[in-house]
VOLUMKE-211955 format. One record per residue: residue in one letter; x, y, z of N, C-alpha, C in turn. Coordinates in pm, whole numbers, padded with zeros to 5 digits, always signed. Layout:
N
AXYZXYZXYZ/...
//
This chain:
64
M+05398+13695+09507+05386+13704+09363+05524+13713+09297/A+05614+13787+09362+05749+13799+09308+05818+13664+09306/L+05791+13581+09406+05852+13447+09409+05806+13364+09290/I+05680+13371+09258+05627+13294+09144+05696+13335+09015/F+05708+13467+08993+05773+13513+08871+05922+13479+08870/S+05985+13479+08987+06125+13439+08995+06141+13292+08958/V+06053+13208+09007+06058+13065+08975+06034+13042+08827/I+05938+13113+08770+05911+13100+08626+06034+13143+08546/G+06099+13250+08589+06220+13296+08521+06332+13192+08525/V+06352+13131+08641+06456+13029+08654+06422+12908+08566/I+06296+12869+08564+06255+12756+08480+06284+12786+08334/L+06249+12906+08289+06274+12943+08149+06423+12942+08117/I+06506+12989+08209+06651+12986+08188+06699+12842+08175/L+06658+12757+08268+06702+12617+08266+06651+12545+08142/E+06529+12575+08100+06474+12511+07980+06546+12559+07853/G+06595+12681+07854+06659+12736+07735+06803+12693+07714/I+06870+12651+07820+07012+12615+07810+07037+12506+07705/P+06965+12395+07706+06994+12291+07605+06973+12339+07461/Y+06870+12422+07439+06844+12472+07303+06956+12562+07255/F+07014+12639+07346+07124+12728+07311+07254+12649+07293/A+07281+12558+07385+07409+12488+07386+07417+12372+07286/F+07306+12301+07266+07308+12179+07183+07189+12173+07087/P+07176+12266+06995+07058+12266+06908+07044+12140+06821/G+07157+12085+06775+07151+11964+06693+07100+11844+06772/R+07147+11831+06894+07101+11720+06979+06953+11734+07014/I+06908+11857+07034+06766+11879+07065+06680+11835+06948/K+06724+11864+06827+06647+11822+06708+06639+11669+06700/R+06752+11603+06724+06751+11456+06722+06663+11401+06833/W+06672+11462+06952+06590+11419+07065+06442+11434+07032/A+06404+11544+06966+06264+11565+06931+06214+11457+06835/L+06299+11417+06742+06261+11309+06650+06247+11177+06725/T+06334+11154+06821+06330+11030+06899+06207+11025+06987/I+06176+11135+07053+06063+11135+07145+05930+11118+07072/A+05926+11154+06944+05804+11136+06865+05771+10988+06848/T+05870+10900+06865+05846+10757+06848+05809+10686+06979/V+05817+10758+07090+05786+10698+07220+05634+10689+07235/P+05582+10574+07276+05437+10559+07292+05380+10657+07395/D+05255+10698+07374+05189+10794+07463+05188+10747+07608/R+05166+10618+07627+05159+10565+07764+05289+10590+07839/E+05402+10566+07773+05532+10587+07837+05556+10734+07867/L+05515+10822+07775+05529+10965+07800+05445+11009+07919/R+05324+10955+07930+05239+10988+08043+05300+10941+08174/I+05359+10821+08173+05423+10769+08293+05541+10859+08332/M+05622+10898+08234+05734+10988+08264+05683+11122+08318/G+05573+11170+08263+05516+11297+08308+05466+11289+08451/I+05396+11183+08486+05343+11171+08622+05456+11151+08722/I+05560+11079+08683+05676+11062+08772+05744+11197+08794/S+05758+11275+08689+05819+11407+08699+05737+11499+08789/M+05606+11500+08770+05520+11584+08854+05523+11540+08999/A+05518+11411+09023+05522+11360+09161+05656+11395+09226/S+05764+11383+09151+05896+11420+09205+05900+11568+09241/G+05842+11650+09158+05838+11793+09186+05759+11824+09312/I+05647+11755+09330+05567+11775+09451+05645+11732+09574/V+05714+11620+09566+05795+11573+09679+05904+11674+09712/V+05972+11726+09610+06077+11825+09634+06020+11950+09699/L+05908+11999+09648+05845+12118+09707+05806+12093+09852/Y+05751+11976+09880+05714+11943+10017+05836+11939+10108/L+05942+11873+10062+06063+11864+10144+06125+12001+10169/V+06126+12085+10068+06180+12220+10085+06096+12297+10185/K+05965+12288+10171+05877+12361+10263+05889+12307+10405/Y+05900+12176+10420+05905+12113+10552+06038+12138+10623/Y+06150+12125+10549+06282+12133+10612+06344+12272+10608/M+06290+12363+10528+06349+12496+10517+06266+12602+10590/R+06206+12566+10698+06124+12662+10773+06206+12764+10840/
//
C-alpha cells in the first residue's frame, strides 16, 4: 500500500512541475489541445497507456 501512495506522490510531483515552471505555456497548450480531434486524443491516450503497461512489465520482469 505504501508503494501505491509513493507512486501517486511521484506522479503528482511530475505533473505539477510544468504548471509551476511554465504557467503561460500550459495555458497556450490547453488552448491548442482543445482543437485536437477526439479520435487523435484517444489514440494518444491508448498509446500512453500501452507504453505504461510495457514499462511496468519490463520493470517487473527484469528487476526481480
